[in-house]
N, CA, C and O atoms as a printed pandas DataFrame, in Angstrom:
     atom_number atom_name residue_name chain_id  residue_number  x_coord  y_coord  z_coord
0              1         N          MET        A               1    0.854   -1.105   -0.188
1              2        CA          MET        A               1    0.040   -0.064    0.075
2              3         C          MET        A               1    0.709    1.343   -0.082
3              4         O          MET        A               1    0.365    2.320   -0.746
4              5         N          ALA        A               2    2.031    1.074    0.941
5              6        CA          ALA        A               2    2.890    2.431    0.840
6              7         C          ALA        A               2    3.360    2.283   -0.546
7              8         O          ALA        A               2    3.470    3.403   -1.045
8              9         N          ASP        A               3    3.669    1.383   -1.332
9             10        CA          ASP        A               3    4.290    1.792   -2.559
10            11         C          ASP        A               3    3.310    2.651   -3.661
11            12         O          ASP        A               3    3.577    3.525   -4.485
12            13         N          ASP        A               4    2.102    2.002   -3.286
13            14        CA          ASP        A               4    1.234    3.054   -4.158
14            15         C          ASP        A               4    1.019    4.148   -3.924
15            16         O          ASP        A               4    0.637    4.996   -4.731
16            17         N          PHE        A               5    1.282    4.322   -2.516
17            18        CA          PHE        A               5    0.875    6.054   -2.017
18            19         C          PHE        A               5    2.145    6.788   -2.553
19            20         O          PHE        A               5    2.111    7.964   -2.916
20            21         N          ASN        A               6    3.380    5.935   -2.579
21            22        CA          ASN        A               6    4.570    6.941   -3.166
22            23         C          ASN        A               6    4.380    7.044   -4.608
23            24         O          ASN        A               6    4.619    8.156   -5.081
24            25         N          ALA        A               7    3.959    6.025   -5.500
25            26        CA          ALA        A               7    4.033    6.216   -6.685
26            27         C          ALA        A               7    2.913    7.526   -7.297
27            28         O          ALA        A               7    3.237    8.253   -8.236
28            29         N          VAL        A               8    1.979    7.606   -6.785
29            30        CA          VAL        A               8    1.220    8.665   -6.832
30            31         C          VAL        A               8    1.380   10.070   -6.282
31            32         O          VAL        A               8    0.635   11.017   -6.534
32            33         N          GLY        A               9    2.556   10.084   -5.422
33            34        CA          GLY        A               9    2.922   11.278   -4.701
34            35         C          GLY        A               9    2.197   11.798   -3.465
35            36         O          GLY        A               9    2.139   12.982   -3.131
36            37         N          ASP        A              10    1.592   10.644   -2.757
37            38        CA          ASP        A              10    0.867   10.922   -1.770
38            39         C          ASP        A              10    2.132   10.554   -0.493
39            40         O          ASP        A              10    1.951    9.678    0.353
40            41         N          PHE        A              11    3.232   11.297   -0.557
41            42        CA          PHE        A              11    4.228   10.954    0.362
42            43         C          PHE        A              11    3.891   10.948    2.000
43            44         O          PHE        A              11    4.566   10.328    2.821
44            45         N          ASP        A              12    2.791   11.706    2.295
45            46        CA          ASP        A              12    2.506   11.635    3.782
46            47         C          ASP        A              12    2.207   10.258    4.242
47            48         O          ASP        A              12    2.815    9.703    5.157
48            49         N          ASN        A              13    0.972    9.596    3.373
49            50        CA          ASN        A              13    0.582    8.294    3.512
50            51         C          ASN        A              13    1.526    7.457    3.210
51            52         O          ASN        A              13    1.470    6.421    3.872
52            53         N          ALA        A              14    2.614    7.535    2.241
53            54        CA          ALA        A              14    3.471    6.637    2.190
54            55         C          ALA        A              14    4.368    6.396    3.310
55            56         O          ALA        A              14    4.590    5.281    3.782
56            57         N          ILE        A              15    4.928    7.606    3.759
57            58        CA          ILE        A              15    5.681    7.467    5.022
58            59         C          ILE        A              15    5.101    6.945    6.011
59            60         O          ILE        A              15    5.703    6.105    6.680
60            61         N          ASN        A              16    3.662    7.367    6.358
61            62        CA          ASN        A              16    3.124    6.795    7.351
62            63         C          ASN        A              16    3.005    5.075    7.518
63            64         O          ASN        A              16    3.338    4.493    8.551
64            65         N          TYR        A              17    2.478    4.406    6.324
65            66        CA          TYR        A              17    2.747    3.364    5.951
66            67         C          TYR        A              17    3.998    2.443    5.859
67            68         O          TYR        A              17    3.946    1.233    6.081
68            69         N          TYR        A              18    5.226    3.177    5.482
69            70        CA          TYR        A              18    6.120    2.441    5.440
70            71         C          TYR        A              18    6.781    2.409    6.961
71            72         O          TYR        A              18    7.566    1.505    7.247
72            73         N          LYS        A              19    6.440    3.412    7.904
73            74        CA          LYS        A              19    6.894    3.359    9.303
74            75         C          LYS        A              19    6.046    2.540    9.816
75            76         O          LYS        A              19    6.599    1.880   10.696
76            77         N          LYS        A              20    4.613    2.184    9.637
77            78        CA          LYS        A              20    3.905    1.203   10.338
78            79         C          LYS        A              20    4.573   -0.294   10.009
79            80         O          LYS        A              20    4.589   -1.114   10.928
80            81         N          ALA        A              21    5.068   -0.617    8.843
81            82        CA          ALA        A              21    5.656   -1.818    8.231
82            83         C          ALA        A              21    6.967   -1.869    8.527
83            84         O          ALA        A              21    7.702   -2.712    8.013
84            85         N          HIS        A              22    7.380   -0.987    9.370
85            86        CA          HIS        A              22    9.014   -0.872    9.592
86            87         C          HIS        A              22    9.859   -1.129    8.836
87            88         O          HIS        A              22   10.776   -1.936    8.994
88            89         N          VAL        A              23    9.585   -0.316    7.730
89            90        CA          VAL        A              23   10.264   -0.383    6.249
90            91         C          VAL        A              23   11.007    0.858    6.520
91            92         O          VAL        A              23   10.602    1.959    6.892
92            93         N          ASN        A              24   12.361    0.364    6.208
93            94        CA          ASN        A              24   13.588    1.706    5.913
94            95         C          ASN        A              24   14.256    1.435    4.793
95            96         O          ASN        A              24   13.889    0.627    3.940
96            97         N          GLY        A              25   15.246    2.096    4.767
97            98        CA          GLY        A              25   15.953    1.911    3.441
98            99         C          GLY        A              25   15.652    3.023    2.461
99           100         O          GLY        A              25   15.231    4.088    2.914
100          101         N          ASP        A              26   15.827    2.875    1.183
101          102        CA          ASP        A              26   15.429    3.515    0.069
102          103         C          ASP        A              26   14.059    3.743   -0.331
103          104         O          ASP        A              26   13.957    4.660   -1.146
104          105         N          LYS        A              27   13.224    3.312   -0.078
105          106        CA          LYS        A              27   11.692    3.067    0.027
106          107         C          LYS        A              27   11.226    4.702    0.758
107          108         O          LYS        A              27   10.786    5.732    0.247
108          109         N          LEU        A              28   11.565    4.331    2.136
109          110        CA          LEU        A              28   11.243    5.506    2.860
110          111         C          LEU        A              28   12.179    6.751    2.607
111          112         O          LEU        A              28   11.790    7.908    2.763
112          113         N          SER        A              29   13.375    6.423    2.225
113          114        CA          SER        A              29   14.099    7.814    1.917
114          115         C          SER        A              29   13.550    8.421    0.554
115          116         O          SER        A              29   13.622    9.613    0.252
116          117         N          ALA        A              30   13.002    7.431   -0.206
117          118        CA          ALA        A              30   12.287    8.283   -1.454
118          119         C          ALA        A              30   10.948    8.802   -1.225
119          120         O          ALA        A              30   10.408    9.590   -2.001
120          121         N          ALA        A              31   10.421    8.370   -0.178
121          122        CA          ALA        A              31    8.974    9.355    0.284
122          123         C          ALA        A              31    9.476   10.273    0.827
123          124         O          ALA        A              31    8.744   11.255    0.700
124          125         N          TYR        A              32   10.692   10.572    1.593
125          126        CA          TYR        A              32   11.079   11.658    2.573
126          127         C          TYR        A              32   11.560   12.784    1.333
127          128         O          TYR        A              32   11.471   14.010    1.400
128          129         N          TYR        A              33   11.868   12.308    0.674
129          130        CA          TYR        A              33   12.460   13.107   -0.676
130          131         C          TYR        A              33   11.381   13.587   -1.326
131          132         O          TYR        A              33   11.299   14.802   -1.506
132          133         N          GLY        A              34   10.571   12.887   -1.697
133          134        CA          GLY        A              34    9.185   13.447   -2.446
134          135         C          GLY        A              34    8.563   14.438   -1.501
135          136         O          GLY        A              34    8.020   15.444   -1.957
136          137         N          LYS        A              35    8.610   14.230   -0.336
137          138        CA          LYS        A              35    7.578   15.285    0.611
138          139         C          LYS        A              35    8.565   16.406    0.431
139          140         O          LYS        A              35    8.066   17.504    0.185
140          141         N          ALA        A              36    9.839   16.330    0.507
141          142        CA          ALA        A              36   10.818   17.452    0.886
142          143         C          ALA        A              36   10.661   18.274   -0.464
143          144         O          ALA        A              36   10.677   19.495   -0.311
144          145         N          GLU        A              37   10.504   17.779   -1.822
145          146        CA          GLU        A              37   10.416   18.207   -3.019
146          147         C          GLU        A              37    8.850   19.106   -2.971
147          148         O          GLU        A              37    8.666   20.233   -3.432
148          149         N          GLN        A              38    7.945   18.323   -2.347
149          150        CA          GLN        A              38    6.855   19.073   -2.524
150          151         C          GLN        A              38    6.684   20.203   -1.781
151          152         O          GLN        A              38    6.022   21.185   -2.114
152          153         N          CYS        A              39    7.476   20.000   -0.459
153          154        CA          CYS        A              39    7.596   21.448    0.540
154          155         C          CYS        A              39    8.209   22.527   -0.169
155          156         O          CYS        A              39    7.834   23.699   -0.201
156          157         N          TRP        A              40    9.336   21.930   -0.815
157          158        CA          TRP        A              40   10.268   23.021   -1.388
158          159         C          TRP        A              40    9.517   24.015   -2.573
159          160         O          TRP        A              40    9.690   25.220   -2.756
160          161         N          ILE        A              41    8.493   22.926   -3.411
161          162        CA          ILE        A              41    7.672   23.846   -4.433
162          163         C          ILE        A              41    6.636   24.657   -3.844
163          164         O          ILE        A              41    6.025   25.460   -4.549
164          165         N          LYS        A              42    6.380   24.522   -2.615
165          166        CA          LYS        A              42    5.288   25.228   -2.106
166          167         C          LYS        A              42    5.822   26.438   -1.264
167          168         O          LYS        A              42    5.108   27.257   -0.685
168          169         N          GLY        A              43    7.338   26.418   -1.290
169          170        CA          GLY        A              43    8.073   27.613   -0.472
170          171         C          GLY        A              43    8.241   27.228    0.949
171          172         O          GLY        A              43    8.954   27.897    1.698
172          173         N          ASP        A              44    7.640   26.226    1.323
173          174        CA          ASP        A              44    7.814   25.738    2.715
174          175         C          ASP        A              44    9.403   25.249    3.450
175          176         O          ASP        A              44    9.540   24.267    4.180
176          177         N          LEU        A              45   10.340   26.061    3.103
177          178        CA          LEU        A              45   11.722   25.541    3.128
178          179         C          LEU        A              45   12.045   24.981    4.280
179          180         O          LEU        A              45   12.976   24.179    4.204
180          181         N          GLU        A              46   11.423   25.199    5.664
181          182        CA          GLU        A              46   11.956   24.614    6.896
182          183         C          GLU        A              46   11.446   23.434    6.845
183          184         O          GLU        A              46   12.206   22.481    7.019
184          185         N          THR        A              47   10.122   23.218    6.610
185          186        CA          THR        A              47    9.917   21.558    6.560
186          187         C          THR        A              47   10.566   20.620    5.399
187          188         O          THR        A              47   10.846   19.424    5.490
188          189         N          ALA        A              48   10.739   21.531    4.225
189          190        CA          ALA        A              48   11.592   20.777    3.334
190          191         C          ALA        A              48   13.067   20.216    3.589
191          192         O          ALA        A              48   13.548   19.162    3.173
192          193         N          LYS        A              49   13.824   21.483    4.609
193          194        CA          LYS        A              49   14.813   21.052    4.975
194          195         C          LYS        A              49   14.724   19.643    5.973
195          196         O          LYS        A              49   15.657   18.840    5.977
196          197         N          THR        A              50   13.549   19.450    6.775
197          198        CA          THR        A              50   13.537   18.463    7.591
198          199         C          THR        A              50   13.297   17.158    6.670
199          200         O          THR        A              50   13.993   16.161    6.861
200          201         N          TYR        A              51   12.493   17.173    5.860
201          202        CA          TYR        A              51   12.661   16.000    4.939
202          203         C          TYR        A              51   13.833   15.853    4.337
203          204         O          TYR        A              51   14.443   14.795    4.489
204          205         N          PHE        A              52   14.262   16.689    3.697
205          206        CA          PHE        A              52   15.680   16.174    3.037
206          207         C          PHE        A              52   16.814   15.523    4.037
207          208         O          PHE        A              52   17.622   14.659    3.698
208          209         N          GLU        A              53   16.708   16.093    5.281
209          210        CA          GLU        A              53   17.760   15.580    6.266
210          211         C          GLU        A              53   17.099   14.050    6.478
211          212         O          GLU        A              53   17.751   13.007    6.533
212          213         N          LEU        A              54   15.737   14.171    6.576
213          214        CA          LEU        A              54   15.459   12.701    6.860
214          215         C          LEU        A              54   15.724   11.475    5.878
215          216         O          LEU        A              54   15.930   10.306    6.203
216          217         N          SER        A              55   15.663   12.086    4.449
217          218        CA          SER        A              55   15.975   11.580    3.362
218          219         C          SER        A              55   17.475   10.716    3.345
219          220         O          SER        A              55   17.722    9.827    2.530
220          221         N          GLY        A              56   18.365   11.153    4.370
221          222        CA          GLY        A              56   19.567   10.807    4.204
222          223         C          GLY        A              56   20.685   10.888    3.012
223          224         O          GLY        A              56   21.038   12.010    2.648
224          225         N          ASN        A              57   21.127    9.982    2.531
225          226        CA          ASN        A              57   21.886   10.008    1.333
226          227         C          ASN        A              57   21.147    9.671    0.009
227          228         O          ASN        A              57   21.749    9.487   -1.049
228          229         N          TYR        A              58   19.779    9.602    0.147
229          230        CA          TYR        A              58   19.148    9.245   -1.094
230          231         C          TYR        A              58   19.398   10.605   -2.015
231          232         O          TYR        A              58   19.492   11.769   -1.626
232          233         N          LYS        A              59   19.478   10.043   -3.441
233          234        CA          LYS        A              59   19.993   11.079   -4.527
234          235         C          LYS        A              59   20.608   12.160   -4.375
235          236         O          LYS        A              59   21.642   12.035   -3.719
236          237         N          ASP        A              60   20.370   13.212   -4.736
237          238        CA          ASP        A              60   20.987   14.231   -4.273
238          239         C          ASP        A              60   20.639   15.306   -3.081
239          240         O          ASP        A              60   20.805   16.526   -3.091
240          241         N          SER        A              61   20.126   14.498   -2.095
241          242        CA          SER        A              61   19.469   15.407   -0.643
242          243         C          SER        A              61   20.575   16.408   -0.383
243          244         O          SER        A              61   20.358   17.620   -0.388
244          245         N          ALA        A              62   21.699   15.904   -0.168
245          246        CA          ALA        A              62   22.614   16.840    0.439
246          247         C          ALA        A              62   22.936   18.043   -0.142
247          248         O          ALA        A              62   23.274   19.044    0.490
248          249         N          VAL        A              63   22.821   17.946   -1.531
249          250        CA          VAL        A              63   23.044   19.344   -2.551
250          251         C          VAL        A              63   21.724   20.152   -2.323
251          252         O          VAL        A              63   21.632   21.372   -2.462
252          253         N          ARG        A              64   20.726   19.315   -1.958
253          254        CA          ARG        A              64   19.094   20.003   -1.999
254          255         C          ARG        A              64   19.233   20.878   -0.783
255          256         O          ARG        A              64   18.879   22.056   -0.836
256          257         N          LEU        A              65   19.836   20.241    0.533
257          258        CA          LEU        A              65   19.660   21.123    1.693
258          259         C          LEU        A              65   20.802   22.216    1.531
259          260         O          LEU        A              65   20.649   23.281    2.130
260          261         N          LEU        A              66   21.819   22.037    0.837
261          262        CA          LEU        A              66   22.732   23.431    0.654
262          263         C          LEU        A              66   22.093   24.369    0.196
263          264         O          LEU        A              66   22.175   25.494    0.688
264          265         N          GLU        A              67   21.210   24.040   -1.003
265          266        CA          GLU        A              67   20.060   24.923   -1.760
266          267         C          GLU        A              67   19.196   25.660   -0.772
267          268         O          GLU        A              67   18.836   26.828   -0.915
268          269         N          ILE        A              68   18.914   24.933    0.173
269          270        CA          ILE        A              68   17.753   25.524    1.084
270          271         C          ILE        A              68   18.463   26.349    2.027
271          272         O          ILE        A              68   17.888   27.332    2.495
272          273         N          PHE        A              69   19.717   26.051    2.384
273          274        CA          PHE        A              69   20.326   27.066    3.096
274          275         C          PHE        A              69   20.709   28.343    2.675
275          276         O          PHE        A              69   20.579   29.401    3.291
276          277         N          TYR        A              70   21.267   28.117    1.396
277          278        CA          TYR        A              70   21.421   29.390    0.773
278          279         C          TYR        A              70   20.283   30.364    0.622
279          280         O          TYR        A              70   20.274   31.573    0.850
280          281         N          LYS        A              71   19.222   29.489    0.141
281          282        CA          LYS        A              71   17.791   30.235   -0.138
282          283         C          LYS        A              71   17.314   31.197    1.310
283          284         O          LYS        A              71   16.759   32.293    1.384
284          285         N          LEU        A              72   17.784   30.289    2.328
285          286        CA          LEU        A              72   17.176   31.020    3.673
286          287         C          LEU        A              72   18.098   32.035    3.875
287          288         O          LEU        A              72   17.698   33.123    4.290
288          289         N          GLY        A              73   19.437   31.820    3.612
289          290        CA          GLY        A              73   20.165   32.891    3.812
290          291         C          GLY        A              73   20.161   34.146    3.037
291          292         O          GLY        A              73   20.724   35.181    3.392
292          293         N          GLU        A              74   19.372   33.951    1.772
293          294        CA          GLU        A              74   18.962   35.016    0.775
294          295         C          GLU        A              74   17.810   35.965    1.405
295          296         O          GLU        A              74   17.736   37.193    1.380
296          297         N          ILE        A              75   16.831   34.896    2.045
297          298        CA          ILE        A              75   15.826   35.374    2.550
298          299         C          ILE        A              75   15.963   36.354    3.791
299          300         O          ILE        A              75   15.305   37.378    3.978
300          301         N          SER        A              76   17.008   35.796    4.641
301          302        CA          SER        A              76   17.223   36.795    5.565
302          303         C          SER        A              76   17.918   37.967    5.301
303          304         O          SER        A              76   17.606   39.019    5.858
304          305         N          GLU        A              77   18.978   37.876    4.378
305          306        CA          GLU        A              77   19.608   39.026    3.796
306          307         C          GLU        A              77   18.697   40.198    3.485
307          308         O          GLU        A              77   18.869   41.365    3.835
308          309         N          GLU        A              78   17.535   39.614    2.652
309          310        CA          GLU        A              78   16.604   40.714    1.774
310          311         C          GLU        A              78   15.787   41.220    3.152
311          312         O          GLU        A              78   15.190   42.290    3.035
312          313         N          ASN        A              79   15.715   40.546    4.426
313          314        CA          ASN        A              79   14.818   41.084    5.300
314          315         C          ASN        A              79   15.691   41.743    6.230
315          316         O          ASN        A              79   15.165   42.088    7.288
316          317         N          ALA        A              80   17.138   42.041    6.036
317          318        CA          ALA        A              80   17.995   42.704    6.880
318          319         C          ALA        A              80   18.418   42.142    7.899
319          320         O          ALA        A              80   18.939   42.893    8.723
320          321         N          ASP        A              81   18.374   40.966    8.162
321          322        CA          ASP        A              81   18.864   40.091    9.055
322          323         C          ASP        A              81   19.999   39.341    8.734
323          324         O          ASP        A              81   20.007   38.183    8.315
324          325         N          TYR        A              82   21.048   40.136    8.976
325          326        CA          TYR        A              82   22.586   40.082    8.384
326          327         C          TYR        A              82   22.897   38.613    9.457
327          328         O          TYR        A              82   23.176   37.577    8.854
328          329         N          LYS        A              83   22.851   38.570   10.752
329          330        CA          LYS        A              83   23.019   37.495   11.496
330          331         C          LYS        A              83   22.468   36.149   11.051
331          332         O          LYS        A              83   23.152   35.139   10.884
332          333         N          GLY        A              84   21.189   36.247   10.884
333          334        CA          GLY        A              84   20.413   35.282   10.249
334          335         C          GLY        A              84   20.929   34.503    8.884
335          336         O          GLY        A              84   20.989   33.296    8.651
336          337         N          ALA        A              85   21.266   35.604    8.102
337          338        CA          ALA        A              85   21.901   35.210    6.693
338          339         C          ALA        A              85   23.277   34.430    6.821
339          340         O          ALA        A              85   23.591   33.549    6.021
340          341         N          ILE        A              86   24.021   34.794    7.817
341          342        CA          ILE        A              86   25.326   34.419    7.851
342          343         C          ILE        A              86   25.160   32.775    8.506
343          344         O          ILE        A              86   26.159   32.080    8.690
């Protein structure tokens, strides 16, 4: 069931069912990664950061985390929050 949810982009349910079935590894990481991408698209960078971190070494999650940190720095700089930007 979790695989089906993951295939259609329902990552919340996929994550839930993978956890209930004690499935780890690439399947769960893929669901976390997909959820992170959804959050990124919506502009919810903090939640995206959390899910990219949970996805571990899946695909390019480490690079995506750096992109989020960079974007958060840009936002802080735009808001004259120079300490936050650093």
